C-alpha positions in Angstrom: -5.6 -10.2 14.9 -7.0 -7.2 17.1 -3.7 -5.6 16.4 -4.0 -6.2 13.0 -7.6 -4.8 12.6 -5.8 -1.6 15.0 -3.1 -0.8 12.7 -5.7 -0.8 9.9 -7.8 1.7 11.4 -4.9 4.0 12.0 -3.7 3.4 8.4 -7.1 4.7 6.9 -7.5 7.7 9.3 -4.5 9.0 8.0 -5.0 8.2 4.5 -8.0 10.1 4.6 -6.7 12.9 6.1 -3.5 13.5 4.6 -3.6 11.1 1.2 0.2 12.5 1.1 1.6 10.4 3.6 3.7 8.2 2.0 4.8 10.6 -1.0 6.7 12.0 1.9 8.0 9.1 3.9 11.4 8.7 1.8 11.7 4.8 0.7 13.3 3.6 -2.5 10.9 1.7 -5.1 11.8 -0.9 -8.3 12.8 0.6 -11.4 9.7 -0.5 -13.9 12.1 -2.5 -15.9 13.2 -4.7 -12.3 9.3 -4.4 -11.1 8.0 -6.0 -14.6 10.4 -8.6 -14.6 9.6 -9.1 -10.6 6.2 -9.2 -11.7 6.6 -11.5 -14.6 8.8 -14.1 -12.2 6.0 -14.3 -9.8 3.4 -15.6 -12.4 0.5 -17.4 -11.1 2.1 -16.9 -7.6 1.5 -13.0 -8.2 -1.4 -11.1 -5.7 -2.1 -7.8 -7.1 -4.2 -5.3 -4.7 -5.6 -2.1 -6.1 -5.4 0.3 -3.7 -8.0 3.1 -5.4 -12.0 3.1 -5.2 -13.5 0.8 -6.3 -15.4 2.9 -9.3 -11.5 3.6 -10.7 -10.8 0.2 -10.6 -14.6 -0.8 -13.2 -12.7 1.5 -15.6 -9.0 0.3 -15.8 -7.1 -1.9 -13.3 -4.3 -4.6 -14.0 -5.0 -8.3 -15.1 -5.7 -10.2 -11.8 -6.4 -7.2 -9.2 -7.8 -7.6 -6.4 -10.2 -5.0 -5.4 -11.3 -2.8 -1.9 -12.8 0.0 -1.0 -9.8 2.3 0.4 -12.0 4.3 3.1 -13.1 1.0 4.7 -10.5 -0.4 6.9 -12.8 -3.9 7.5 -13.1 -4.3 3.4 -9.3 -4.1 3.1 -8.7 -6.0 6.0 -11.2 -8.9 4.6 -9.7 -8.8 1.0 -6.3 -9.1 2.7 -7.5 -12.0 4.8 -7.5 -14.4 2.0 -4.1 -13.4 0.8 -1.2 -15.6 1.6 1.2 -13.9 3.2 4.1 -16.0 1.9 3.5 -15.1 -1.9 5.0 -12.0 -3.9 2.2 -9.1 -3.0 2.0 -6.7 -6.1 0.4 -3.3 -4.6 -0.8 -0.2 -6.7 -2.5 3.2 -6.8 -2.8 6.4 -8.8 0.7 7.6 -8.1 2.6 5.7 -4.7 0.6 7.9 -2.0 -1.8 5.5 -1.0 0.0 2.1 -2.5 2.6 3.2 0.0 0.8 3.5 2.8 -1.1 0.3 2.7 2.3 -1.4 1.4 4.4 -0.7 4.6 1.1 -2.4 7.0 0.8 -5.2 4.8 5.1 -5.7 5.5 3.4 -5.0 9.3 1.0 -7.6 9.3 3.2 -9.8 8.6 3.4 -10.1 4.5 7.0 -11.2 3.6 7.2 -9.6 -0.1 5.3 -6.2 -1.0 6.5 -4.5 -3.6 4.6 -1.4 -4.8 4.0 -0.7 -9.0 6.3 2.5 -9.4 4.7 5.6 -10.4 1.6 3.5 -9.5 -1.2 2.6 -12.5 -0.6 6.9 -14.3 2.9 5.7 -15.5 1.7 1.8 -16.0 -0.5 3.0 -18.5 1.8 6.0 -19.6 4.1 3.7 -20.3 0.8 1.8 -22.9 1.6 -1.2 -20.4 -2.1 -3.3 -21.0 -5.0 -2.8 -18.2 -8.1 -4.5 -18.7 -10.6 -1.6 -18.9 -14.1 -0.1 -19.8 -13.1 2.9 -20.7 -13.4 3.7 -24.7 -10.3 5.0 -27.1 -10.8 8.7 -26.1 -9.6 11.1 -28.4 -7.0 10.5 -31.3 -3.7 11.6 -31.7 -4.7 13.8 -34.8 -7.7 14.9 -32.6 -5.7 16.0 -29.7 -3.1 18.1 -31.8 -6.0 19.6 -34.2 -7.2 20.8 -30.2 -3.9 22.6 -30.0 -4.7 24.8 -32.9 -5.0 28.3 -31.3 -2.9 31.6 -32.5 -3.1 31.6 -28.1 -1.2 29.6 -26.0 -2.4 26.3 -25.0 -2.3 25.2 -21.9 -2.9 21.2 -21.6 -3.4 19.5 -18.1 -3.8 15.7 -17.6 -4.5 14.8 -14.5 -7.6 12.8 -12.8 -10.5 13.5 -10.9 -9.6 10.7 -8.9 -5.3 12.4 -8.6 -5.7 14.1 -5.1 -2.8 16.6 -6.6 -5.0 16.6 -9.5 -8.2 18.3 -7.7 -5.7 20.2 -5.9 -4.5 22.1 -9.2 -8.0 22.3 -10.4 -8.6 25.6 -8.7 -5.5 27.1 -10.2 -6.1 26.2 -13.7 -9.4 27.3 -13.4 -8.5 30.4 -11.9 -6.0 31.2 -14.8 -8.7 29.6 -17.9 -10.8 32.7 -16.4 -8.3 35.3 -15.5 -6.0 35.1 -19.0 -9.3 33.9 -21.3 -7.4 36.0 -24.3 -4.1 35.4 -24.2 -4.6 31.8 -22.8 -7.1 28.3 -24.1 -7.0 25.7 -21.5 -7.7 22.3 -22.7 -8.4 19.1 -19.7 -7.5 16.0 -20.1 -8.7 13.0 -18.5 -6.0 10.6 -18.8 -7.6 7.3 -17.9 -10.7 7.6 -20.2 -7.8 8.9 -23.3 -5.2 5.4 -22.7 -3.5 6.0 -26.0 -3.2 9.5 -26.6 -1.2 9.1 -22.9 0.9 6.2 -24.3 1.5 8.5 -27.2 2.3 11.9 -26.1 4.7 10.0 -22.7 2.3 11.0 -20.0 3.8 9.0 -17.2 2.6 11.3 -14.2 0.0 13.3 -12.9 -0.8 15.7 -13.1 1.1 17.0 -16.1 1.0 19.9 -17.2 1.8 20.9 -20.7 2.5 24.7 -22.8 2.1 24.4 -26.1 3.1 27.6 -28.5 2.2 27.5 -32.3 1.8 23.8 -31.4 5.1 23.1 -29.8 6.2 21.9 -26.9 7.9 24.9 -24.9 6.9 24.0 -21.2 5.7 21.0 -19.1 5.6 20.0 -15.6 4.8 16.8 -14.1 3.7 16.2 -10.7 1.9 19.5 -10.3 2.9 23.4 -9.9 1.8 26.6 -8.2 0.1 29.8 -9.7 2.7 31.8 -9.7 4.9 28.9 -11.1 2.6 28.7 -14.2 2.1 32.3 -14.2 5.7 32.7 -14.9 5.6 30.4 -17.5 2.5 32.2 -19.4 4.2 35.8 -19.1 7.6 34.9 -20.6 5.9 32.3 -23.6 3.2 35.7 -23.8 5.5 38.2 -24.2 7.9 36.5 -26.9 4.3 35.3 -28.8 3.5 39.7 -28.4 7.1 40.6 -29.8 7.0 38.5 -33.1 
C-alpha cells in the first residue's frame, strides 16, 4: 500500500504539471466498436472511473461511473480501494490524457484488465452515446446554422473550459477575433453544453476548429492548430472571398 501511495503521488504531480504525458506516450487503444463490445460484455461487472474534475462529472458522465478528485491522490486511492482488481475496469477523461496516466498506474497497482474509452468522453458524446447529464439541450442545429450567416468568414471553435488543449488554444482564437474582426466572425461552442449539436455535426474530439464561407465548410482541424496555420487558412479563403 505504501508503494501504491508513493507512485500515485508521483502520478498526480506529473499529470498536473504536464497534462500531456499520456498523450505523448505511444500506446494502443481499442477501436470504438471493440470498446463498446467489451463494455457491454462486462455488464454489471464493469467498474467505470471518471478521471475528470467532480464538477465535470456532475454535468455529464457515463452511467455507473465513479467520480473522484483528479487533483487529490488520496481520494483516487480511496475510490480505487473499493474496486476489485480482478473485474474489468474502464476509465475515461476528456480525451486520452489523464485517463492514460491513471490507466497505467492502475495496471502497476495490480488491476488485471484496464481499458480506456478511446477518444475519451468527447468522442463518446460526439458519437451520440448516452450520458447522465444535468446540462440543457443547448443550441439546436437550426440555431447554429442561423449563427453562421455572415458576409464574413466564420470560425467556429468547439471546445471545453476543462480541456487543456482548448485552454491552450483560447489565446490564439481571442487574438484572431480581435486582429481580424473585419474579416472573421468567431463563434465559441462549449461542447458539453451542446451535446445534440456536436453529435449532429460529428465533432468527436476537442478542440475542433471549423471554418465556414457562405455557410459552407472550407477548412477544419481537430486537436488544435497554431496561429500561423489558422491564419493561412483564413488568408486563403479571405482572398477568394474578395476576389469574387
